[in-house]
C-alpha positions in Angstrom: 33.7 -49.8 26.9 33.1 -47.4 24.0 34.7 -49.7 21.4 32.7 -52.7 22.8 29.4 -50.9 22.6 30.2 -49.6 19.1 30.9 -53.2 18.0 27.7 -54.5 19.7 25.7 -51.7 17.9 27.1 -52.7 14.5 26.5 -56.4 15.1 22.8 -55.6 16.0 22.7 -53.5 12.8 23.9 -56.5 10.7 21.4 -58.8 12.4 18.6 -56.3 11.6 19.6 -56.3 8.0 19.7 -60.1 7.9 16.3 -60.3 9.5 14.9 -57.8 7.0 16.1 -59.9 4.1 14.6 -63.1 5.6 11.2 -61.4 5.9 11.1 -60.5 2.2 9.0 -63.6 1.3 7.0 -62.1 -1.5 8.6 -61.5 -4.9 8.7 -58.0 -6.1 8.7 -56.6 -9.6 11.7 -54.4 -10.4 12.6 -52.3 -13.4 16.3 -52.0 -14.2 17.3 -48.8 -16.0 21.1 -48.4 -16.5 22.7 -48.1 -13.0 19.3 -47.9 -11.3 16.7 -50.5 -10.3 13.2 -49.2 -9.5 10.2 -50.8 -7.8 6.6 -49.7 -8.0 5.0 -48.7 -4.7 1.7 -47.1 -3.5 -0.6 -49.1 -5.8 1.8 -48.7 -8.7 1.5 -44.9 -8.7 5.1 -44.2 -7.6 8.6 -45.6 -8.0 11.1 -46.3 -5.2 14.8 -46.7 -5.9 15.4 -50.3 -5.1 19.1 -50.4 -5.9 21.9 -48.2 -7.3 24.7 -50.2 -9.0 26.8 -47.4 -10.4 30.3 -46.2 -9.4 29.9 -42.4 -9.8 31.3 -40.2 -7.1 28.6 -37.5 -7.5 25.1 -38.9 -7.9 21.7 -37.3 -8.6 18.3 -38.9 -8.6 15.9 -38.2 -11.5 12.3 -37.0 -11.3 10.4 -39.7 -13.2 10.7 -43.1 -14.9 8.1 -43.7 -17.6 6.2 -40.6 -16.4 5.9 -42.1 -12.9 7.5 -40.0 -10.1 10.4 -41.5 -8.1 9.5 -40.6 -4.6 11.4 -42.8 -2.3 14.9 -44.2 -1.6 14.4 -47.8 -0.7 15.9 -50.0 2.0 19.5 -50.9 1.2 19.4 -48.8 -2.0 23.0 -47.6 -1.6 24.1 -50.1 1.1 27.9 -50.3 1.4 28.5 -48.1 -1.7 32.3 -47.4 -1.8 32.6 -44.6 -4.4 29.8 -42.1 -3.8 30.9 -38.8 -2.1 27.7 -36.7 -2.7 24.1 -37.2 -3.6 21.4 -34.8 -4.7 17.8 -35.9 -4.2 15.2 -34.6 -6.7 12.3 -32.5 -5.5 10.1 -35.6 -6.0 11.8 -37.6 -3.2 10.0 -37.4 0.1 11.1 -40.5 2.0 14.4 -42.2 2.8 13.8 -45.7 4.1 15.7 -47.5 6.8 19.3 -48.5 6.0 19.1 -46.7 2.6 22.7 -45.3 2.9 24.0 -47.7 5.6 27.8 -47.8 5.6 28.3 -45.5 2.6 31.7 -44.6 4.1 32.8 -42.0 1.5 29.6 -40.0 1.4 30.3 -36.4 2.4 27.2 -34.4 1.5 23.5 -34.9 1.0 21.4 -32.3 -0.8 17.7 -32.2 -0.5 15.7 -30.5 -3.3 12.2 -31.4 -2.0 10.3 -31.9 1.2 11.7 -35.0 3.0 9.2 -36.2 5.4 10.8 -39.5 6.5 14.3 -40.6 7.3 14.2 -44.2 8.6 16.3 -46.0 11.2 20.0 -46.6 10.3 19.4 -44.5 7.2 22.8 -42.9 7.3 24.5 -45.1 10.0 28.1 -45.7 9.3 28.5 -42.8 6.9 31.8 -41.9 8.5 32.7 -39.1 6.0 29.3 -37.3 6.2 30.1 -33.6 6.9 26.9 -31.9 6.0 23.2 -32.8 6.0 20.7 -30.0 6.0 18.0 -31.5 8.2 16.5 -28.1 8.8 15.3 -28.1 5.2 13.3 -31.3 5.7 9.9 -31.9 7.3 10.7 -35.0 9.3 8.7 -35.5 12.5 11.2 -37.8 14.2 14.9 -38.6 14.1 14.7 -42.4 14.0 16.8 -44.7 16.1 20.4 -45.0 15.0 19.7 -43.0 11.9 23.0 -41.1 12.2 25.0 -43.5 14.4 28.7 -43.6 13.7 28.7 -40.4 11.5 32.2 -39.5 12.7 32.7 -36.4 10.5 29.3 -34.7 11.2 30.0 -31.5 13.1 26.8 -29.6 13.3 23.0 -30.4 12.9 19.9 -28.2 13.0 16.6 -30.0 13.4 13.4 -28.5 11.8 10.5 -27.5 14.0 8.5 -30.4 12.6 10.5 -32.8 14.7 8.8 -34.0 17.9 11.1 -36.9 19.0 14.7 -38.1 18.8 15.1 -41.8 19.0 17.6 -44.1 20.7 21.2 -43.7 19.5 20.1 -41.3 16.8 23.4 -39.5 17.0 25.4 -42.1 18.9 29.2 -42.3 18.4 29.3 -39.1 16.4 32.8 -38.2 17.5 32.9 -34.7 15.9 29.4 -33.5 16.6 29.8 -30.3 18.6 26.6 -28.5 18.0 22.9 -29.6 17.6 20.0 -27.1 17.5 16.9 -28.7 18.9 13.6 -26.8 18.5 10.9 -26.5 21.2 8.7 -28.8 19.2 10.7 -31.8 20.3 9.0 -33.3 23.3 10.7 -36.7 23.6 14.5 -37.5 23.6 15.6 -41.0 24.3 18.2 -41.2 27.0 20.7 -42.8 24.6 20.1 -40.4 21.7 23.7 -39.0 22.0 25.3 -42.1 23.4 29.1 -41.7 23.4 28.9 -38.4 21.6 31.0 -36.7 24.2 31.6 -33.2 22.6 28.0 -32.2 21.7 26.6 -28.9 22.9 22.8 -28.6 22.8 21.3 -25.4 21.5 17.7 -25.2 22.8 15.0 -23.1 24.4 14.3 -22.4 28.1 12.2 -25.1 29.8 12.0 -27.2 26.6 12.4 -31.0 26.6 15.9 -30.5 25.2 16.8 -28.1 28.0 15.6 -30.6 30.6 17.5 -33.4 28.8 20.7 -31.5 28.7 20.5 -30.7 32.4 19.5 -34.2 33.4 22.4 -35.7 31.4 24.9 -33.0 32.3 25.4 -32.0 28.7 26.6 -28.5 27.9 23.8 -26.3 26.5 23.1 -22.8 25.1 19.7 -21.2 25.5 18.6 -19.6 22.2 16.0 -17.4 23.8 18.4 -16.0 26.5 19.0 -12.3 26.0 22.6 -11.4 25.2 23.9 -8.0 26.0 26.5 -6.5 23.8 28.8 -3.5 23.9 31.3 -1.7 21.7 34.9 -2.5 22.8 36.5 0.7 24.0 33.2 2.6 24.5 33.9 3.0 28.2 31.2 5.6 28.7 28.6 3.6 26.7 27.5 6.4 24.5 27.7 4.2 21.3 31.0 5.3 19.9 34.7 5.2 20.8 36.0 8.7 21.5 38.5 10.7 23.6 35.7 10.8 26.3 36.2 7.0 26.8 39.9 7.5 27.6 39.0 10.2 30.0 36.3 8.0 31.7 39.0 5.3 32.2 41.5 7.8 33.7 38.8 9.1 36.1 38.1 5.6 37.3 41.8 4.9 37.8 42.2 8.1 39.7 39.2 7.1 41.9 37.3 10.2 40.7 34.6 8.2 39.0 32.8 5.1 40.3 32.3 2.1 38.1 29.1 1.0 39.9 28.2 -2.1 38.0 31.7 -3.0 36.8 30.7 -2.7 33.2 32.8 0.4 32.4 35.8 -1.7 33.3 34.7 -4.4 30.9 34.0 -2.0 28.0 37.3 -0.1 28.6 39.5 -3.2 28.9 40.6 -3.0 25.3 43.7 -5.1 25.7 41.7 -8.0 27.2 44.0 -8.5 30.2 41.1 -8.6 32.7 41.7 -5.2 34.3 41.4 -1.5 33.6 44.7 0.3 33.2 46.4 3.4 31.8 47.4 1.2 28.8 43.7 0.8 27.9 43.3 4.6 27.9 46.4 5.1 25.8 45.3 2.4 23.3 42.0 4.2 22.8 43.8 7.5 22.2 46.1 6.0 19.7 43.1 4.3 18.0 41.3 7.6 17.6 44.4 9.2 16.3 44.8 6.3 13.8 48.3 5.6 15.2 47.5 2.2 16.7 49.6 -0.3 14.8 48.8 -3.5 16.5 45.7 -5.7 15.9 42.9 -4.7 18.3 39.3 -5.4 19.2 38.5 -1.7 19.7 35.3 -0.8 17.9 34.2 -4.5 17.7 30.8 -5.6 19.1 31.4 -8.0 22.0 29.2 -9.7 24.6 29.2 -9.0 28.3 
């Protein structure tokens, strides 16, 4: 079923591209410059990258052409490019149009230098090697539908707090995506936003739309505003340091001469991590203090309850 739906999604993508081409009825004036083709937009006050024809693996966009700022990556500008592995967008670029990097299979990293306010639908769909894209550095207000569909290598995404909605199949078929941080600003998440992205864990805030979405769809989540209590491993008496007093506290509990009322002394004193308090834990603490412990240990590390 997964393969079938993936094929259907890509067929729909191809149909959209074809339809877009058919609707381009008016001729446009373009300006070829080496490996680049530019088109004037916004009443001829800005340039958009219409097409890149080069074969470089590392690509950077320039600030201006003929003193006119290059502010946008146009539809299909890098469509099906087979050589590019990284691209750096100049500070002048603020929008990435739909399908701009569609099926750029070798693209691994995208670096933003300016304030990206728009990433269109299918913008990075099919970028199977894309490992890193710092969306948290953008000012996008939505994650458009299918914008990162089939980004198989993408492992972690953090959305900026300017985002209010996540569209249909925005992160569909992202097989390696294991963590996405969704701010409380997001109020709408399409039910298919993470379609067939089975390993994702949503990091979100209590009672946010993302929290409700994760619960409704039985997706694992972590609440970012939930207080986490920590302790020093081996600090059985919880005085802030590992000392001989901790070994003594453990021995008193084992001899039933001291009560571990909330069970936390047993957690702090369980330095060998076997799930129970024992004389071995007390001995390990004593050896640690005497600097005679020769095995790797967590004693002294900050851990969570």
